[in-house]
Phi, psi and omega in degrees: 000133184286134181287136177289138181286144175284167178301315178300322179292316178298321181293317179299323178292318179296322182296336179298331180292340179293326178297318179297315178300317182299319183282329187255336187242313188302326187281348183242106183294349182268354181275155177292144175199157174232129178244121176261112184267121180241089186274041186283130172272078184277087184219188180303123186296319181295323178295316181295325182297337181277354180265117181299129179064040189299326182293340177288343177296342174299333182293343179300332181273007171297344174303335181287350171299339178294344176296342179291357172292341170285120193294344180241016178275141173244139183232129177248110183256123183255146180208163179290317179232165180296131176270130183309129181304330179293331176290318177297316178302320181303314181289320183294328179284350175277348185299127177277128171081004182228127175300138183298329179294322178294318179294320183297326179296338182255013181245134174237124178252116181236140181222169186258357183053043185216108183263012180294166184282357177293158184291150178302317183298320177299319179296318180298317182293340177275356187238085184299327180290325176294319178298322178296321178296318178299313182299322179294329181284340178276103187283331182214107183293340181285346177236028182236147174209165178261141171244119187239154172292314176216159182240116175238187178300331179291316177295324176299316179297319179295318179299319180293324178292323180275341179075030179228150182282170177244132172277078184186176190280137175303128182298345176293345178259011186304327182301330182295340178262005175277171178297318179292315180298324178300315180296324178296319178296315181297321180296315180295325182277352182072031182262134181296135176217166179296148173304141181175185186216140185242178179056042177273144189251336184202186183297325179296319177297321180296317179301312181297320181292320179296315180297318180294321180298319178291317185292317188269336186234357177063031183299139175274324176220157180226147174260128172256126188228134170290145180302327187242046177290156180239118176057035177086357186289344180266012184260151174219151184247137179236130180258137178265011182304127180082007182290140177281166175260174173074208188291344183279349189300310185296319179294327177295315178300316181300318182287333184264347190303312184299317185279337187260343180292123181253105188278133178294321175273107187290350177280351181268149168236181186303312184295314182292324180295313183280343168295317175294319183299319180292333179278319186263335192066180184182198185223164166232131176214157180298135173285124185286116181265158175145162179203122004283157182221139179232165179232073181282165181213145178241130180256135181225169178213135170261117180287160178303335179272003176097355180290134177262121187236131170277129184256334180184168169228152180218156162259119181282144174258116185251149179226210186080163187288344174244011174070040180237006183255127180290126176236345179177190183200160173240138176243135355271180173292159183297144178298336182307323184226004185302313182296318182296314181290330176298317180294318180293319179296323178296320177301314178295322180297324178297316178298315181296319178297318180295333177280350177107010181294142180226144174092198186278144172203168181225150174243120182262146182230163161240126182243131182235135180274123177248190182292332182257012182124201184266134171259129185246126181243120176290133185248321190197147168255129173252106181273060182190174168290152183221195182293343178265353185286306188292326176299318181292320179298321178299315179300316182296313183290323183289329187249346186057026179272189184220150175270135179250110183295333185297316180247000175075012183256157173252132181236141176289177179300331179274002176090007181273136180287150176227145182230162173210158171238126185229148178219140172267358197223040171281112186212152176195143176300334180292338181281346180301140180096344175287123178273166176304321180294322177300316181297313182296319177299319181298311185289331177290315180297325182272003178057046178254342185302142179303128185254122184296329182286313180275343183053046175218159178132197189243136174237139184251155168218175186057028184299326182295341181272354189293307188295317183276321188249354181064030186237145186207149173252144185224136167238113182255115186254133178216170180274005173207160177302320180295321180293320178298316179292326178297317177299318180297312182297322177295324178295314179299316181297321180294318178297316180297319181294317181291328188257010184300000000 
């Protein structure tokens, strides 16, 4: 009797069809294809619940509506709740070279009518009638694939139910994108990272690791991180100020741990944090000190045929009271260290490719300027789309330009460079009550809207979170870094003036 294949085995077999699609369909923009967009933040539910308007973060992948510029592409966009039609209209009118009515005929927007903090994929799997509707909309499974924010066992299950592959990483490799897995990848790749220790299981492990870090490396501060933190929310900072030397060190750390851990997520306390830590595990590593200090990131992609491609570099804009929370980014990263971090990220990318990683991922760094130049420390691998993904995709789709890895610049079809400043976290209580239509009216009147002729201006995301949460995402595109920042500053000033 033939043995039934397990889900991981069935998924690996299904993923082979993506190679065929890549070779026969992806390369020709005129061929038929169907993309099922699943922008699910399939992560720790308690962490997501602490993010205001978290289900609106699904809107970041509305940038993929730009794929409808391919005249025979069909796009099925899934969401937790109904996305306001004016937001959809906003994106469709940004399409270059395609009438919005033509694009709308090839777009299907389906939602779960569920605004809870649970992941979208979990909601979809609970709704068999919705799954049937999705399946009916997929006209040919041989030219269809899923595009996901992240790929876990739930996304794998959804792919198997729909019978289409995912352009993303097999969830069996998920550990490589954790904080512990990242350190293992960097060590294998020979990439410099902060001193530290991974695969820690509980508070006792953290105490021992902190004491060892101080004893062996003289760390002044240490970062304690959950393996599966989101946007820095799983991080905590520990200070060694006043720590004794010698045999008393570990007992001192044990006694001080509860009072000295400074949690980035202010909704967490000691008990809740270590309850999560025992479930997720985590790391301890030296907090990188220095001034000036930057947080650059390199984005890469492994194609279905195995090619490793660098797609962009960014300087991340971090916030939070200890500067570990992602709030935005600037493109491209500074020339001072761009080449160096690109080479280090490529080394890590080779290891990830050899392990079987597919699709987009990013390698994050902390860079500190010393007497001999910049020292770059690899901090994390994100095996998913991230906060730097959608701004770059918007630039790419709006201009049909290309990124040049040699000089790190993005150029339009006419050869002109473009830069941007982007934020996921432009927010103010004064913005509450602004509807999507109000926002669009404002930017048109203030002449901030992205202009197709000049290929400069402002594009928004997270628009659905504006009225209730006073939160908005912005990508400000300019022909110089200063121009991009000027567009961003003008946008903030316009919002403040309108909402005064």
